[in-house]
MARBA-3410 file (N, C-alpha, C, O; in Angstrom, 1 decimal):
58
140.5,171.6,126.7,141.6,171.5,126.9,142.0,170.3,128.0,141.6,170.5,129.2 ~ 142.7,169.2,127.6,142.8,168.2,128.5,143.8,168.5,129.6,144.8,169.2,129.4 ~ 143.7,168.0,130.8,144.6,168.0,131.8,145.0,166.7,132.3,144.1,165.9,132.7 ~ 146.2,166.3,132.3,146.9,165.1,132.7,147.5,165.3,134.2,148.4,166.1,134.5 ~ 146.9,164.6,135.1,147.3,164.9,136.4,148.3,163.4,136.8,147.8,162.4,136.4
149.4,163.5,137.3,150.1,162.5,137.6,150.5,162.5,139.1,151.1,163.5,139.5 ~ 150.1,161.5,140.0,150.6,161.6,141.4,151.7,160.6,141.5,151.5,159.4,141.0 ~ 152.7,161.0,142.1,153.8,160.1,142.3,154.7,160.5,143.4,154.8,161.7,143.8 ~ 155.5,159.6,143.9,156.2,159.8,145.2,157.4,160.7,144.7,158.0,160.6,143.6 ~ 157.7,161.6,145.6,158.7,162.9,145.3,160.0,162.1,145.4,160.3,161.1,146.1
160.9,162.9,144.5,162.3,162.4,144.7,162.9,162.4,143.0,164.1,162.4,142.7 ~ 161.9,162.5,142.2,162.5,162.3,140.7,163.0,163.8,140.4,162.4,164.8,140.8 ~ 164.2,163.7,139.5,165.0,164.9,139.1,164.0,165.8,138.1,163.1,165.3,137.4 ~ 164.2,167.0,138.0,163.7,167.9,136.9,163.7,167.3,135.6,162.7,167.3,135.0 ~ 164.9,166.8,135.2,165.1,166.2,134.0,164.0,165.0,133.8,163.2,165.0,132.8
163.9,164.1,134.8,163.0,163.0,134.7,161.6,163.6,134.4,161.1,163.3,133.3 ~ 161.0,164.4,135.5,159.8,165.0,135.3,159.6,165.7,134.0,158.6,165.4,133.3 ~ 160.5,166.5,133.4,160.3,167.0,132.0,160.0,165.9,131.1,159.1,165.9,130.3 ~ 160.8,164.8,131.2,160.5,163.7,130.1,159.3,163.2,130.2,158.7,162.8,129.2 ~ 158.8,162.9,131.5,157.5,162.4,131.8,156.5,163.3,131.1,155.6,162.9,130.3
156.5,164.6,131.4,155.5,165.6,130.8,155.6,165.6,129.3,154.6,165.8,128.7 ~ 156.8,165.5,128.6,156.9,165.7,127.3,156.5,164.4,126.6,155.9,164.4,125.5 ~ 156.7,163.2,127.2,156.2,161.8,126.8,154.7,161.7,126.9,154.1,161.1,126.0 ~ 154.1,162.3,128.1,152.6,162.2,128.1,151.8,163.2,127.0,150.7,162.9,126.5 ~ 152.4,164.2,126.9,152.0,165.2,125.9,152.1,164.7,124.6,151.1,164.8,123.9
153.1,164.2,124.1,153.5,163.4,122.9,152.5,162.4,122.5,151.9,162.3,121.4 ~ 152.4,161.6,123.5,151.5,160.3,123.3,149.9,160.9,123.2,149.0,160.4,122.5 ~ 149.7,161.7,124.0,148.2,162.2,124.0,148.0,162.7,122.5,147.0,162.4,121.9 ~ 148.8,163.6,122.1,148.8,164.3,120.8,148.8,163.3,119.7,148.0,163.3,118.8 ~ 149.5,162.4,119.8,149.6,161.3,118.8,148.2,160.4,118.7,147.9,159.9,117.6
147.6,160.2,119.9,146.3,159.4,119.8,145.2,160.4,119.3,144.3,160.0,118.5 ~ 145.2,161.6,119.8,144.2,162.4,119.7,144.3,163.5,118.5,143.3,164.2,118.2 ~ 145.4,163.6,117.9,145.8,164.5,116.9,145.3,166.0,117.4,144.8,166.9,116.7 ~ 145.5,166.1,118.5,145.3,167.4,119.4,146.5,168.3,119.4,147.6,167.9,119.5 ~ 146.2,169.7,119.2,147.6,170.4,119.4,148.3,170.4,120.7,147.6,170.5,121.7
149.6,170.2,120.9,150.3,170.2,122.1,150.0,171.2,123.0,150.0,171.0,124.2 ~ 149.8,172.5,122.5,149.5,173.7,123.3,148.3,173.4,123.8,148.1,174.1,124.9 ~ 147.3,172.6,123.6,146.1,172.5,124.4,146.2,171.4,125.4,145.2,171.1,126.1 ~ 147.4,170.7,125.6,147.6,169.8,126.5,148.4,170.2,127.8,149.5,170.7,127.8 ~ 147.7,170.0,128.9,148.5,170.4,130.3,148.7,169.2,130.9,148.0,168.2,131.0
150.0,169.4,131.5,150.4,167.9,132.7,150.7,168.6,133.8,151.3,169.7,133.8 ~ 150.2,168.1,134.9,150.7,168.5,136.5,151.2,167.2,137.0,150.5,166.2,136.8 ~ 152.4,167.2,137.6,153.0,166.3,138.3,152.9,166.7,139.8,153.5,167.7,140.2 ~ 152.1,165.8,140.6,151.8,166.0,142.1,152.6,165.0,142.8,152.5,163.8,142.7 ~ 153.7,165.7,143.8,154.8,165.0,144.3,154.1,164.6,145.7,153.6,165.4,146.4
154.2,163.4,146.1,153.5,163.0,147.3,154.6,162.4,148.2,155.4,161.5,147.7 ~ 154.8,162.7,149.4,155.7,162.3,150.4,155.4,160.9,150.7,154.3,160.6,150.7 ~ 156.4,160.0,150.9,156.1,158.4,151.0,155.2,158.3,152.2,154.4,157.4,152.1 ~ 155.3,159.1,153.3,154.5,158.9,154.4,153.1,159.2,154.3,152.3,158.8,155.2 ~ 152.6,159.8,153.1,151.3,160.1,152.7,150.7,159.1,151.4,149.8,159.4,150.7
151.4,158.1,151.4,151.0,157.1,150.3,151.0,155.8,150.8,152.0,155.4,151.4 ~ 150.0,155.1,150.5,149.9,153.5,150.9,149.6,152.8,149.8,149.0,153.2,148.8 ~ 150.0,151.5,149.8,149.6,150.5,148.7,149.2,149.2,149.6,150.0,148.9,150.6 ~ 148.2,148.5,149.4,147.7,147.4,150.2,147.6,147.7,151.6,147.9,146.9,152.5 ~ 147.3,148.9,151.9,147.3,149.1,153.3,148.5,149.5,154.2,148.5,149.7,155.4
149.7,149.6,153.3,151.0,149.7,154.0,151.8,150.9,153.3,151.8,150.9,152.1 ~ 152.4,151.7,154.1,153.1,152.9,153.6,154.1,152.4,152.6,154.5,151.2,152.8 ~ 154.5,153.3,151.5,155.4,153.0,150.5,156.7,153.6,151.0,157.7,153.5,150.2
END
């Protein structure tokens, strides 16, 4: 059973997160022909002060 883990900055709406989860699940199913019930998606929300890019906080 695959697990897709998404780390992103907090602040997205519940509707946006649901669309991300549905889209990732649908694409995984399309590519692998796996049943959607076997695909799990977790969104991990990160505070901006805990994320850096190129050594600088985002």
